[in-house]
All heavy atoms as a GROMACS GRO file, in nm:
protein
  609
    1CYS      N    1  -1.125   0.115   0.643
    1CYS     CA    2  -1.227   0.028   0.702
    1CYS      C    3  -1.362   0.056   0.641
    1CYS      O    4  -1.392   0.168   0.604
    1CYS     CB    5  -1.237   0.054   0.850
    1CYS     SG    6  -1.108  -0.026   0.944
    2ASP      N    7  -1.441  -0.046   0.633
    2ASP     CA    8  -1.579  -0.033   0.589
    2ASP      C    9  -1.670  -0.070   0.705
    2ASP      O   10  -1.636  -0.155   0.787
    2ASP     CB   11  -1.608  -0.125   0.471
    2ASP     CG   12  -1.535  -0.080   0.346
    2ASP    OD1   13  -1.506   0.039   0.336
    2ASP    OD2   14  -1.506  -0.165   0.261
    3GLY      N   15  -1.784  -0.007   0.713
    3GLY     CA   16  -1.877  -0.035   0.822
    3GLY      C   17  -1.878   0.078   0.922
    3GLY      O   18  -1.805   0.176   0.908
    4ASP      N   19  -1.960   0.066   1.024
    4ASP     CA   20  -1.978   0.173   1.121
    4ASP      C   21  -1.912   0.147   1.256
    4ASP      O   22  -1.916   0.231   1.343
    4ASP     CB   23  -2.128   0.194   1.146
    4ASP     CG   24  -2.197   0.245   1.020
    4ASP    OD1   25  -2.133   0.319   0.943
    4ASP    OD2   26  -2.314   0.210   1.001
    5ASP      N   27  -1.852   0.028   1.274
    5ASP     CA   28  -1.792   0.000   1.403
    5ASP      C   29  -1.640   0.004   1.393
    5ASP      O   30  -1.584   0.004   1.286
    5ASP     CB   31  -1.837  -0.137   1.456
    5ASP     CG   32  -1.809  -0.248   1.357
    5ASP    OD1   33  -1.792  -0.219   1.237
    5ASP    OD2   34  -1.804  -0.365   1.398
    6GLY      N   35  -1.571   0.012   1.505
    6GLY     CA   36  -1.425   0.008   1.505
    6GLY      C   37  -1.364   0.146   1.495
    6GLY      O   38  -1.428   0.243   1.458
    7PRO      N   39  -1.235   0.154   1.527
    7PRO     CA   40  -1.164   0.282   1.522
    7PRO      C   41  -1.137   0.327   1.379
    7PRO      O   42  -1.132   0.245   1.289
    7PRO     CB   43  -1.033   0.251   1.596
    7PRO     CG   44  -1.015   0.105   1.578
    7PRO     CD   45  -1.152   0.045   1.572
    8ARG      N   46  -1.122   0.454   1.360
    8ARG     CA   47  -1.094   0.510   1.228
    8ARG      C   48  -0.951   0.563   1.225
    8ARG      O   49  -0.899   0.611   1.324
    8ARG     CB   50  -1.190   0.625   1.196
    8ARG     CG   51  -1.335   0.582   1.191
    8ARG     CD   52  -1.360   0.501   1.065
    8ARG     NE   53  -1.499   0.470   1.048
    8ARG     CZ   54  -1.552   0.351   1.065
    8ARG    NH1   55  -1.479   0.251   1.105
    8ARG    NH2   56  -1.678   0.330   1.043
    9SER      N   57  -0.890   0.556   1.107
    9SER     CA   58  -0.756   0.609   1.090
    9SER      C   59  -0.750   0.684   0.958
    9SER      O   60  -0.803   0.636   0.858
    9SER     CB   61  -0.653   0.494   1.087
    9SER     OG   62  -0.527   0.545   1.052
   10PRO      N   63  -0.686   0.803   0.955
   10PRO     CA   64  -0.673   0.876   0.829
   10PRO      C   65  -0.567   0.814   0.739
   10PRO      O   66  -0.557   0.848   0.622
   10PRO     CB   67  -0.633   1.016   0.874
   10PRO     CG   68  -0.561   0.994   1.004
   10PRO     CD   69  -0.630   0.875   1.068
   11ASN      N   70  -0.486   0.723   0.792
   11ASN     CA   71  -0.377   0.661   0.717
   11ASN      C   72  -0.412   0.519   0.676
   11ASN      O   73  -0.494   0.454   0.740
   11ASN     CB   74  -0.250   0.656   0.804
   11ASN     CG   75  -0.206   0.793   0.848
   11ASN    OD1   76  -0.208   0.887   0.771
   11ASN    ND2   77  -0.170   0.805   0.973
   12PRO      N   78  -0.347   0.470   0.568
   12PRO     CA   79  -0.368   0.330   0.531
   12PRO      C   80  -0.326   0.237   0.646
   12PRO      O   81  -0.232   0.268   0.721
   12PRO     CB   82  -0.275   0.310   0.412
   12PRO     CG   83  -0.248   0.448   0.360
   12PRO     CD   84  -0.255   0.538   0.479
   13LEU      N   85  -0.398   0.127   0.661
   13LEU     CA   86  -0.371   0.033   0.770
   13LEU      C   87  -0.342  -0.106   0.717
   13LEU      O   88  -0.404  -0.151   0.621
   13LEU     CB   89  -0.493   0.020   0.862
   13LEU     CG   90  -0.537   0.139   0.942
   13LEU    CD1   91  -0.666   0.107   1.018
   13LEU    CD2   92  -0.430   0.182   1.040
   14TRP      N   93  -0.248  -0.173   0.780
   14TRP     CA   94  -0.237  -0.318   0.771
   14TRP      C   95  -0.319  -0.367   0.889
   14TRP      O   96  -0.310  -0.312   1.000
   14TRP     CB   97  -0.092  -0.362   0.789
   14TRP     CG   98  -0.010  -0.350   0.665
   14TRP    CD1   99   0.037  -0.235   0.610
   14TRP    CD2  100   0.036  -0.456   0.583
   14TRP    NE1  101   0.110  -0.264   0.498
   14TRP    CE2  102   0.111  -0.399   0.480
   14TRP    CE3  103   0.022  -0.595   0.587
   14TRP    CZ2  104   0.171  -0.475   0.381
   14TRP    CZ3  105   0.082  -0.670   0.488
   14TRP    CH2  106   0.156  -0.610   0.386
   15ILE      N  107  -0.402  -0.469   0.869
   15ILE     CA  108  -0.480  -0.523   0.980
   15ILE      C  109  -0.463  -0.674   0.988
   15ILE      O  110  -0.427  -0.740   0.890
   15ILE     CB  111  -0.630  -0.488   0.969
   15ILE    CG1  112  -0.695  -0.556   0.849
   15ILE    CG2  113  -0.652  -0.338   0.967
   15ILE    CD1  114  -0.846  -0.554   0.853
   16VAL      N  115  -0.488  -0.727   1.107
   16VAL     CA  116  -0.488  -0.871   1.130
   16VAL      C  117  -0.624  -0.905   1.189
   16VAL      O  118  -0.667  -0.843   1.286
   16VAL     CB  119  -0.377  -0.913   1.229
   16VAL    CG1  120  -0.387  -1.060   1.263
   16VAL    CG2  121  -0.239  -0.879   1.172
   17ASP      N  122  -0.691  -1.001   1.126
   17ASP     CA  123  -0.815  -1.053   1.183
   17ASP      C  124  -0.826  -1.200   1.145
   17ASP      O  125  -0.731  -1.260   1.098
   17ASP     CB  126  -0.937  -0.970   1.144
   17ASP     CG  127  -0.981  -0.985   0.999
   17ASP    OD1  128  -0.920  -1.062   0.923
   17ASP    OD2  129  -1.079  -0.920   0.961
   18ARG      N  130  -0.943  -1.257   1.163
   18ARG     CA  131  -0.958  -1.401   1.141
   18ARG      C  132  -0.973  -1.440   0.994
   18ARG      O  133  -0.965  -1.556   0.961
   18ARG     CB  134  -1.076  -1.455   1.222
   18ARG     CG  135  -1.211  -1.416   1.163
   18ARG     CD  136  -1.328  -1.469   1.241
   18ARG     NE  137  -1.334  -1.398   1.367
   18ARG     CZ  138  -1.372  -1.452   1.481
   18ARG    NH1  139  -1.412  -1.574   1.486
   18ARG    NH2  140  -1.373  -1.381   1.590
   19SER      N  141  -0.995  -1.345   0.905
   19SER     CA  142  -1.023  -1.375   0.765
   19SER      C  143  -0.902  -1.353   0.675
   19SER      O  144  -0.828  -1.257   0.692
   19SER     CB  145  -1.136  -1.285   0.713
   19SER     OG  146  -1.249  -1.295   0.796
   20ALA      N  147  -0.886  -1.440   0.576
   20ALA     CA  148  -0.784  -1.416   0.474
   20ALA      C  149  -0.834  -1.304   0.384
   20ALA      O  150  -0.954  -1.294   0.356
   20ALA     CB  151  -0.763  -1.542   0.392
   21PRO      N  152  -0.745  -1.215   0.338
   21PRO     CA  153  -0.789  -1.104   0.254
   21PRO      C  154  -0.825  -1.150   0.112
   21PRO      O  155  -0.768  -1.245   0.060
   21PRO     CB  156  -0.668  -1.012   0.251
   21PRO     CG  157  -0.552  -1.103   0.275
   21PRO     CD  158  -0.602  -1.211   0.367
   22SER      N  159  -0.920  -1.080   0.053
   22SER     CA  160  -0.954  -1.104  -0.087
   22SER      C  161  -0.841  -1.050  -0.174
   22SER      O  162  -0.788  -0.943  -0.148
   22SER     CB  163  -1.084  -1.033  -0.123
   22SER     OG  164  -1.102  -1.030  -0.262
   23THR      N  165  -0.807  -1.122  -0.278
   23THR     CA  166  -0.707  -1.074  -0.373
   23THR      C  167  -0.774  -0.998  -0.487
   23THR      O  168  -0.705  -0.944  -0.573
   23THR     CB  169  -0.624  -1.190  -0.430
   23THR    OG1  170  -0.712  -1.283  -0.494
   23THR    CG2  171  -0.546  -1.260  -0.320
   24LEU      N  172  -0.906  -0.991  -0.488
   24LEU     CA  173  -0.979  -0.923  -0.595
   24LEU      C  174  -1.046  -0.793  -0.550
   24LEU      O  175  -1.070  -0.705  -0.631
   24LEU     CB  176  -1.085  -1.016  -0.654
   24LEU     CG  177  -1.033  -1.149  -0.710
   24LEU    CD1  178  -1.149  -1.237  -0.753
   24LEU    CD2  179  -0.938  -1.124  -0.825
   25ALA      N  180  -1.076  -0.781  -0.422
   25ALA     CA  181  -1.148  -0.663  -0.371
   25ALA      C  182  -1.057  -0.540  -0.371
   25ALA      O  183  -0.936  -0.552  -0.353
   25ALA     CB  184  -1.198  -0.690  -0.230
   26THR      N  185  -1.116  -0.422  -0.391
   26THR     CA  186  -1.041  -0.298  -0.386
   26THR      C  187  -1.056  -0.227  -0.252
   26THR      O  188  -0.984  -0.133  -0.222
   26THR     CB  189  -1.085  -0.202  -0.498
   26THR    OG1  190  -1.225  -0.176  -0.483
   26THR    CG2  191  -1.056  -0.261  -0.634
   27ASN      N  192  -1.151  -0.271  -0.170
   27ASN     CA  193  -1.168  -0.222  -0.033
   27ASN      C  194  -1.234  -0.333   0.048
   27ASN      O  195  -1.276  -0.434  -0.007
   27ASN     CB  196  -1.249  -0.092  -0.028
   27ASN     CG  197  -1.389  -0.109  -0.081
   27ASN    OD1  198  -1.428  -0.214  -0.130
   27ASN    ND2  199  -1.469  -0.005  -0.072
   28ASP      N  200  -1.239  -0.314   0.178
   28ASP     CA  201  -1.295  -0.415   0.268
   28ASP      C  202  -1.243  -0.554   0.232
   28ASP      O  203  -1.317  -0.646   0.201
   28ASP     CB  204  -1.448  -0.412   0.266
   28ASP     CG  205  -1.509  -0.496   0.378
   28ASP    OD1  206  -1.438  -0.525   0.476
   28ASP    OD2  207  -1.626  -0.533   0.367
   29LEU      N  208  -1.110  -0.569   0.237
   29LEU     CA  209  -1.046  -0.691   0.188
   29LEU      C  210  -1.088  -0.817   0.262
   29LEU      O  211  -1.080  -0.926   0.207
   29LEU     CB  212  -0.894  -0.676   0.195
   29LEU     CG  213  -0.835  -0.560   0.115
   29LEU    CD1  214  -0.683  -0.564   0.123
   29LEU    CD2  215  -0.883  -0.561  -0.028
   30ASP      N  216  -1.136  -0.804   0.387
   30ASP     CA  217  -1.182  -0.924   0.456
   30ASP      C  218  -1.331  -0.950   0.433
   30ASP      O  219  -1.387  -1.046   0.483
   30ASP     CB  220  -1.150  -0.920   0.605
   30ASP     CG  221  -1.220  -0.806   0.679
   30ASP    OD1  222  -1.292  -0.726   0.617
   30ASP    OD2  223  -1.199  -0.797   0.802
   31GLN      N  224  -1.395  -0.861   0.355
   31GLN     CA  225  -1.534  -0.878   0.311
   31GLN      C  226  -1.632  -0.897   0.427
   31GLN      O  227  -1.731  -0.967   0.414
   31GLN     CB  228  -1.544  -0.996   0.214
   31GLN     CG  229  -1.455  -0.986   0.092
   31GLN     CD  230  -1.502  -0.882  -0.006
   31GLN    OE1  231  -1.602  -0.905  -0.074
   31GLN    NE2  232  -1.436  -0.769  -0.014
   32ASP      N  233  -1.605  -0.830   0.541
   32ASP     CA  234  -1.697  -0.845   0.654
   32ASP      C  235  -1.796  -0.729   0.666
   32ASP      O  236  -1.885  -0.731   0.750
   32ASP     CB  237  -1.620  -0.862   0.785
   32ASP     CG  238  -1.542  -0.739   0.827
   32ASP    OD1  239  -1.538  -0.640   0.751
   32ASP    OD2  240  -1.483  -0.742   0.936
   33GLY      N  241  -1.781  -0.626   0.582
   33GLY     CA  242  -1.872  -0.512   0.585
   33GLY      C  243  -1.859  -0.429   0.712
   33GLY      O  244  -1.946  -0.349   0.743
   34ALA      N  245  -1.751  -0.449   0.786
   34ALA     CA  246  -1.732  -0.379   0.913
   34ALA      C  247  -1.587  -0.336   0.927
   34ALA      O  248  -1.501  -0.376   0.849
   34ALA     CB  249  -1.770  -0.470   1.029
   35CYS      N  250  -1.562  -0.256   1.026
   35CYS     CA  251  -1.427  -0.212   1.058
   35CYS      C  252  -1.387  -0.280   1.188
   35CYS      O  253  -1.372  -0.217   1.292
   35CYS     CB  254  -1.426  -0.060   1.071
   35CYS     SG  255  -1.261   0.009   1.087
   36ALA      N  256  -1.376  -0.413   1.182
   36ALA     CA  257  -1.348  -0.492   1.302
   36ALA      C  258  -1.225  -0.579   1.275
   36ALA      O  259  -1.220  -0.650   1.175
   36ALA     CB  260  -1.468  -0.578   1.336
   37TYR      N  261  -1.127  -0.572   1.364
   37TYR     CA  262  -1.003  -0.649   1.347
   37TYR      C  263  -0.932  -0.659   1.480
   37TYR      O  264  -0.969  -0.594   1.578
   37TYR     CB  265  -0.913  -0.583   1.243
   37TYR     CG  266  -0.895  -0.434   1.262
   37TYR    CD1  267  -0.800  -0.384   1.350
   37TYR    CD2  268  -0.976  -0.343   1.194
   37TYR    CE1  269  -0.784  -0.248   1.369
   37TYR    CE2  270  -0.961  -0.207   1.214
   37TYR     CZ  271  -0.865  -0.160   1.301
   37TYR     OH  272  -0.850  -0.026   1.321
   38TRP      N  273  -0.828  -0.743   1.487
   38TRP     CA  274  -0.755  -0.768   1.612
   38TRP      C  275  -0.636  -0.675   1.632
   38TRP      O  276  -0.609  -0.632   1.742
   38TRP     CB  277  -0.706  -0.912   1.616
   38TRP     CG  278  -0.815  -1.014   1.614
   38TRP    CD1  279  -0.943  -0.998   1.660
   38TRP    CD2  280  -0.808  -1.146   1.564
   38TRP    NE1  281  -1.015  -1.113   1.641
   38TRP    CE2  282  -0.934  -1.206   1.582
   38TRP    CE3  283  -0.706  -1.220   1.506
   38TRP    CZ2  284  -0.960  -1.336   1.545
   38TRP    CZ3  285  -0.734  -1.350   1.468
   38TRP    CH2  286  -0.859  -1.406   1.487
   39MET      N  287  -0.559  -0.651   1.524
   39MET     CA  288  -0.440  -0.565   1.534
   39MET      C  289  -0.433  -0.474   1.413
   39MET      O  290  -0.487  -0.505   1.307
   39MET     CB  291  -0.312  -0.650   1.540
   39MET     CG  292  -0.300  -0.734   1.665
   39MET     SD  293  -0.142  -0.822   1.672
   39MET     CE  294  -0.035  -0.688   1.723
   40ARG      N  295  -0.362  -0.360   1.429
   40ARG     CA  296  -0.347  -0.265   1.317
   40ARG      C  297  -0.210  -0.200   1.321
   40ARG      O  298  -0.146  -0.188   1.426
   40ARG     CB  299  -0.455  -0.159   1.323
   40ARG     CG  300  -0.439  -0.067   1.443
   40ARG     CD  301  -0.543   0.044   1.442
   40ARG     NE  302  -0.521   0.133   1.552
   40ARG     CZ  303  -0.610   0.159   1.647
   40ARG    NH1  304  -0.729   0.103   1.644
   40ARG    NH2  305  -0.582   0.243   1.745
   41LEU      N  306  -0.168  -0.158   1.201
   41LEU     CA  307  -0.044  -0.081   1.186
   41LEU      C  308  -0.066   0.024   1.079
   41LEU      O  309  -0.104  -0.010   0.966
   41LEU     CB  310   0.072  -0.173   1.143
   41LEU     CG  311   0.202  -0.102   1.102
   41LEU    CD1  312   0.268  -0.036   1.223
   41LEU    CD2  313   0.298  -0.199   1.035
   42SER      N  314  -0.049   0.152   1.113
   42SER     CA  315  -0.054   0.257   1.012
   42SER      C  316   0.072   0.244   0.927
   42SER      O  317   0.184   0.249   0.979
   42SER     CB  318  -0.057   0.396   1.077
   42SER     OG  319  -0.178   0.417   1.143
   43TRP      N  320   0.054   0.228   0.795
   43TRP     CA  321   0.168   0.203   0.706
   43TRP      C  322   0.130   0.251   0.568
   43TRP      O  323   0.050   0.188   0.500
   43TRP     CB  324   0.200   0.053   0.705
   43TRP     CG  325   0.328   0.018   0.639
   43TRP    CD1  326   0.342  -0.032   0.511
   43TRP    CD2  327   0.460   0.026   0.692
   43TRP    NE1  328   0.474  -0.054   0.483
   43TRP    CE2  329   0.549  -0.020   0.593
   43TRP    CE3  330   0.511   0.068   0.814
   43TRP    CZ2  331   0.686  -0.025   0.613
   43TRP    CZ3  332   0.647   0.062   0.834
   43TRP    CH2  333   0.733   0.016   0.734
   44ASP      N  334   0.186   0.363   0.523
   44ASP     CA  335   0.148   0.418   0.393
   44ASP      C  336   0.252   0.391   0.285
   44ASP      O  337   0.256   0.458   0.183
   44ASP     CB  338   0.116   0.567   0.404
   44ASP     CG  339   0.233   0.650   0.455
   44ASP    OD1  340   0.340   0.593   0.481
   44ASP    OD2  341   0.216   0.771   0.469
   45VAL      N  342   0.336   0.291   0.305
   45VAL     CA  343   0.436   0.250   0.207
   45VAL      C  344   0.381   0.127   0.135
   45VAL      O  345   0.331   0.036   0.199
   45VAL     CB  346   0.570   0.216   0.276
   45VAL    CG1  347   0.673   0.171   0.176
   45VAL    CG2  348   0.620   0.335   0.356
   46PRO      N  349   0.387   0.122   0.000
   46PRO     CA  350   0.329   0.008  -0.072
   46PRO      C  351   0.417  -0.117  -0.071
   46PRO      O  352   0.446  -0.176  -0.174
   46PRO     CB  353   0.311   0.062  -0.214
   46PRO     CG  354   0.420   0.162  -0.229
   46PRO     CD  355   0.438   0.223  -0.091
   47SER      N  356   0.463  -0.156   0.047
   47SER     CA  357   0.543  -0.277   0.061
   47SER      C  358   0.516  -0.338   0.198
   47SER      O  359   0.461  -0.273   0.286
   47SER     CB  360   0.692  -0.245   0.046
   47SER     OG  361   0.735  -0.160   0.150
   48LEU      N  362   0.559  -0.462   0.214
   48LEU     CA  363   0.546  -0.530   0.342
   48LEU      C  364   0.625  -0.454   0.448
   48LEU      O  365   0.741  -0.420   0.425
   48LEU     CB  366   0.600  -0.672   0.328
   48LEU     CG  367   0.588  -0.765   0.447
   48LEU    CD1  368   0.442  -0.801   0.471
   48LEU    CD2  369   0.668  -0.892   0.422
   49PRO      N  370   0.565  -0.423   0.563
   49PRO     CA  371   0.642  -0.358   0.670
   49PRO      C  372   0.760  -0.446   0.709
   49PRO      O  373   0.746  -0.565   0.731
   49PRO     CB  374   0.541  -0.348   0.785
   49PRO     CG  375   0.407  -0.356   0.721
   49PRO     CD  376   0.426  -0.445   0.601
   50SER      N  377   0.879  -0.386   0.716
   50SER     CA  378   0.998  -0.463   0.747
   50SER      C  379   1.046  -0.434   0.889
   50SER      O  380   1.029  -0.323   0.939
   50SER     CB  381   1.109  -0.433   0.647
   50SER     OG  382   1.142  -0.296   0.653
   51GLY      N  383   1.106  -0.535   0.951
   51GLY     CA  384   1.157  -0.519   1.087
   51GLY      C  385   1.045  -0.503   1.187
   51GLY      O  386   0.926  -0.503   1.152
   52PRO      N  387   1.080  -0.491   1.314
   52PRO     CA  388   0.977  -0.474   1.416
   52PRO      C  389   0.904  -0.341   1.398
   52PRO      O  390   0.967  -0.238   1.378
   52PRO     CB  391   1.054  -0.477   1.548
   52PRO     CG  392   1.198  -0.487   1.515
   52PRO     CD  393   1.214  -0.496   1.367
   53GLN      N  394   0.773  -0.347   1.402
   53GLN     CA  395   0.689  -0.228   1.388
   53GLN      C  396   0.590  -0.223   1.504
   53GLN      O  397   0.548  -0.327   1.555
   53GLN     CB  398   0.613  -0.230   1.255
   53GLN     CG  399   0.701  -0.231   1.133
   53GLN     CD  400   0.782  -0.104   1.119
   53GLN    OE1  401   0.737   0.004   1.155
   53GLN    NE2  402   0.903  -0.116   1.067
   54PRO      N  403   0.547  -0.101   1.544
   54PRO     CA  404   0.457  -0.087   1.659
   54PRO      C  405   0.310  -0.111   1.622
   54PRO      O  406   0.237  -0.019   1.589
   54PRO     CB  407   0.480   0.058   1.703
   54PRO     CG  408   0.516   0.128   1.575
   54PRO     CD  409   0.593   0.028   1.494
   55TRP      N  410   0.269  -0.236   1.623
   55TRP     CA  411   0.130  -0.272   1.598
   55TRP      C  412   0.048  -0.245   1.723
   55TRP      O  413   0.094  -0.265   1.834
   55TRP     CB  414   0.120  -0.420   1.564
   55TRP     CG  415   0.170  -0.455   1.428
   55TRP    CD1  416   0.300  -0.458   1.387
   55TRP    CD2  417   0.092  -0.492   1.315
   55TRP    NE1  418   0.309  -0.496   1.256
   55TRP    CE2  419   0.182  -0.518   1.209
   55TRP    CE3  420  -0.043  -0.508   1.292
   55TRP    CZ2  421   0.139  -0.557   1.083
   55TRP    CZ3  422  -0.085  -0.547   1.166
   55TRP    CH2  423   0.004  -0.570   1.064
   56SER      N  424  -0.076  -0.202   1.704
   56SER     CA  425  -0.170  -0.184   1.814
   56SER      C  426  -0.266  -0.302   1.815
   56SER      O  427  -0.324  -0.336   1.712
   56SER     CB  428  -0.250  -0.054   1.797
   56SER     OG  429  -0.163   0.057   1.801
   57GLY      N  430  -0.278  -0.368   1.930
   57GLY     CA  431  -0.365  -0.483   1.944
   57GLY      C  432  -0.478  -0.453   2.041
   57GLY      O  433  -0.455  -0.398   2.149
   58TYR      N  434  -0.599  -0.489   2.004
   58TYR     CA  435  -0.714  -0.458   2.086
   58TYR      C  436  -0.719  -0.544   2.212
   58TYR      O  437  -0.705  -0.665   2.207
   58TYR     CB  438  -0.844  -0.475   2.008
   58TYR     CG  439  -0.965  -0.432   2.086
   58TYR    CD1  440  -0.982  -0.298   2.120
   58TYR    CD2  441  -1.061  -0.523   2.126
   58TYR    CE1  442  -1.092  -0.255   2.192
   58TYR    CE2  443  -1.172  -0.482   2.198
   58TYR     CZ  444  -1.187  -0.349   2.230
   58TYR     OH  445  -1.296  -0.307   2.302
   59CYS      N  446  -0.738  -0.480   2.325
   59CYS     CA  447  -0.753  -0.548   2.454
   59CYS      C  448  -0.899  -0.533   2.496
   59CYS      O  449  -0.939  -0.426   2.543
   59CYS     CB  450  -0.660  -0.487   2.558
   59CYS     SG  451  -0.678  -0.563   2.720
   60SER      N  452  -0.979  -0.637   2.475
   60SER     CA  453  -1.123  -0.627   2.499
   60SER      C  454  -1.158  -0.606   2.645
   60SER      O  455  -1.259  -0.544   2.675
   60SER     CB  456  -1.194  -0.751   2.445
   60SER     OG  457  -1.149  -0.866   2.512
   61THR      N  458  -1.076  -0.655   2.737
   61THR     CA  459  -1.109  -0.638   2.879
   61THR      C  460  -1.091  -0.494   2.924
   61THR      O  461  -1.157  -0.450   3.018
   61THR     CB  462  -1.023  -0.731   2.969
   61THR    OG1  463  -0.885  -0.702   2.947
   61THR    CG2  464  -1.052  -0.876   2.939
   62GLU      N  465  -1.002  -0.420   2.858
   62GLU     CA  466  -0.978  -0.280   2.895
   62GLU      C  467  -1.031  -0.181   2.792
   62GLU      O  468  -1.037  -0.062   2.819
   62GLU     CB  469  -0.828  -0.257   2.915
   62GLU     CG  470  -0.771  -0.338   3.029
   62GLU     CD  471  -0.621  -0.316   3.044
   62GLU    OE1  472  -0.569  -0.217   2.991
   62GLU    OE2  473  -0.558  -0.400   3.109
   63GLY      N  474  -1.066  -0.230   2.672
   63GLY     CA  475  -1.113  -0.140   2.567
   63GLY      C  476  -1.004  -0.048   2.515
   63GLY      O  477  -1.031   0.063   2.473
   64THR      N  478  -0.878  -0.095   2.519
   64THR     CA  479  -0.765  -0.012   2.477
   64THR      C  480  -0.692  -0.078   2.361
   64THR      O  481  -0.718  -0.192   2.325
   64THR     CB  482  -0.666   0.008   2.594
   64THR    OG1  483  -0.619  -0.121   2.636
   64THR    CG2  484  -0.732   0.078   2.711
   65TRP      N  485  -0.598  -0.004   2.302
   65TRP     CA  486  -0.517  -0.050   2.189
   65TRP      C  487  -0.368  -0.038   2.222
   65TRP      O  488  -0.297   0.044   2.165
   65TRP     CB  489  -0.550   0.032   2.063
   65TRP     CG  490  -0.683   0.003   2.006
   65TRP    CD1  491  -0.802   0.059   2.041
   65TRP    CD2  492  -0.712  -0.091   1.903
   65TRP    NE1  493  -0.903   0.005   1.967
   65TRP    CE2  494  -0.851  -0.087   1.881
   65TRP    CE3  495  -0.634  -0.180   1.828
   65TRP    CZ2  496  -0.914  -0.166   1.787
   65TRP    CZ3  497  -0.696  -0.258   1.734
   65TRP    CH2  498  -0.834  -0.253   1.713
   66PRO      N  499  -0.316  -0.119   2.318
   66PRO     CA  500  -0.173  -0.110   2.350
   66PRO      C  501  -0.086  -0.153   2.232
   66PRO      O  502  -0.130  -0.231   2.148
   66PRO     CB  503  -0.155  -0.205   2.468
   66PRO     CG  504  -0.271  -0.298   2.461
   66PRO     CD  505  -0.383  -0.222   2.395
   67GLN      N  506   0.035  -0.099   2.226
   67GLN     CA  507   0.126  -0.131   2.116
   67GLN      C  508   0.218  -0.248   2.152
   67GLN      O  509   0.259  -0.263   2.267
   67GLN     CB  510   0.211  -0.010   2.079
   67GLN     CG  511   0.130   0.096   2.008
   67GLN     CD  512   0.219   0.203   1.949
   67GLN    OE1  513   0.334   0.216   1.984
   67GLN    NE2  514   0.162   0.282   1.860
   68HIS      N  515   0.248  -0.329   2.048
   68HIS     CA  516   0.339  -0.442   2.060
   68HIS      C  517   0.428  -0.442   1.936
   68HIS      O  518   0.378  -0.422   1.825
   68HIS     CB  519   0.261  -0.574   2.063
   68HIS     CG  520   0.153  -0.578   2.166
   68HIS    ND1  521   0.177  -0.613   2.296
   68HIS    CD2  522   0.021  -0.549   2.158
   68HIS    CE1  523   0.064  -0.607   2.365
   68HIS    NE2  524  -0.031  -0.568   2.283
   69ASN      N  525   0.556  -0.461   1.952
   69ASN     CA  526   0.644  -0.472   1.835
   69ASN      C  527   0.624  -0.608   1.770
   69ASN      O  528   0.637  -0.712   1.835
   69ASN     CB  529   0.790  -0.454   1.874
   69ASN     CG  530   0.824  -0.309   1.896
   69ASN    OD1  531   0.764  -0.221   1.835
   69ASN    ND2  532   0.919  -0.282   1.982
   70VAL      N  533   0.588  -0.607   1.642
   70VAL     CA  534   0.561  -0.728   1.566
   70VAL      C  535   0.642  -0.721   1.437
   70VAL      O  536   0.652  -0.614   1.374
   70VAL     CB  537   0.410  -0.739   1.531
   70VAL    CG1  538   0.382  -0.858   1.441
   70VAL    CG2  539   0.328  -0.748   1.659
   71THR      N  540   0.698  -0.832   1.395
   71THR     CA  541   0.771  -0.840   1.269
   71THR      C  542   0.696  -0.934   1.176
   71THR      O  543   0.669  -1.049   1.211
   71THR     CB  544   0.914  -0.894   1.291
   71THR    OG1  545   0.981  -0.804   1.380
   71THR    CG2  546   0.991  -0.901   1.160
   72LEU      N  547   0.660  -0.885   1.056
   72LEU     CA  548   0.596  -0.968   0.955
   72LEU      C  549   0.704  -1.029   0.866
   72LEU      O  550   0.808  -0.967   0.842
   72LEU     CB  551   0.501  -0.886   0.867
   72LEU     CG  552   0.381  -0.827   0.934
   72LEU    CD1  553   0.295  -0.753   0.830
   72LEU    CD2  554   0.299  -0.932   1.005
   73GLU      N  555   0.675  -1.147   0.815
   73GLU     CA  556   0.769  -1.214   0.728
   73GLU      C  557   0.692  -1.272   0.610
   73GLU      O  558   0.592  -1.340   0.629
   73GLU     CB  559   0.837  -1.324   0.808
   73GLU     CG  560   0.949  -1.393   0.738
   73GLU     CD  561   1.017  -1.490   0.832
   73GLU    OE1  562   1.065  -1.450   0.937
   73GLU    OE2  563   1.020  -1.610   0.796
   74ALA      N  564   0.739  -1.243   0.490
   74ALA     CA  565   0.674  -1.298   0.370
   74ALA      C  566   0.700  -1.448   0.362
   74ALA      O  567   0.811  -1.495   0.385
   74ALA     CB  568   0.729  -1.230   0.245
   75VAL      N  569   0.596  -1.522   0.332
   75VAL     CA  570   0.607  -1.667   0.313
   75VAL      C  571   0.568  -1.696   0.169
   75VAL      O  572   0.456  -1.669   0.128
   75VAL     CB  573   0.513  -1.742   0.411
   75VAL    CG1  574   0.520  -1.892   0.386
   75VAL    CG2  575   0.549  -1.709   0.554
   76GLY      N  576   0.662  -1.746   0.093
   76GLY     CA  577   0.635  -1.769  -0.049
   76GLY      C  578   0.658  -1.644  -0.130
   76GLY      O  579   0.719  -1.547  -0.084
   77GLU      N  580   0.608  -1.644  -0.250
   77GLU     CA  581   0.627  -1.532  -0.342
   77GLU      C  582   0.540  -1.414  -0.304
   77GLU      O  583   0.421  -1.430  -0.273
   77GLU     CB  584   0.592  -1.576  -0.484
   77GLU     CG  585   0.622  -1.472  -0.588
   77GLU     CD  586   0.593  -1.523  -0.728
   77GLU    OE1  587   0.605  -1.644  -0.751
   77GLU    OE2  588   0.560  -1.440  -0.813
   78VAL      N  589   0.596  -1.295  -0.303
   78VAL     CA  590   0.522  -1.173  -0.273
   78VAL      C  591   0.486  -1.106  -0.404
   78VAL      O  592   0.573  -1.073  -0.484
   78VAL     CB  593   0.606  -1.076  -0.186
   78VAL    CG1  594   0.530  -0.948  -0.160
   78VAL    CG2  595   0.646  -1.143  -0.056
   79PRO      N  596   0.353  -1.084  -0.430
   79PRO     CA  597   0.313  -1.017  -0.555
   79PRO      C  598   0.366  -0.875  -0.558
   79PRO      O  599   0.376  -0.809  -0.455
   79PRO     CB  600   0.161  -1.016  -0.549
   79PRO     CG  601   0.120  -1.094  -0.430
   79PRO     CD  602   0.241  -1.120  -0.347
   80THR      N  603   0.399  -0.826  -0.677
   80THR     CA  604   0.446  -0.688  -0.691
   80THR      C  605   0.351  -0.607  -0.774
   80THR      O  606   0.266  -0.657  -0.839
   80THR     CB  607   0.585  -0.683  -0.756
   80THR    OG1  608   0.580  -0.751  -0.879
   80THR    CG2  609   0.688  -0.745  -0.664
   0.00000   0.00000   0.00000
C-alpha cells in the first residue's frame, strides 16, 4: 500500500476497490496515493488465487475486517 491511511500487511496483497489497476505501475496500482480499499487477501504466490479464499472485507459501521470466502475467476486471457 502507498499512503498513510489503511491497514498495513507485511505480505503481498490482492485488493479490491473501485479503480481498475494500472498495467504499467510498479506500485500503488490503483494510483490513489493511499492505502484504501474494500477487500484484501494476503497472497504471496505469483498467480491468480484459486478456489475459495478467505478475503477480509471492511465493515465501516463496525470498523472491522471480517473474513468472507471469495473465489476469483479469470475472464479472458491472463498475462503471464
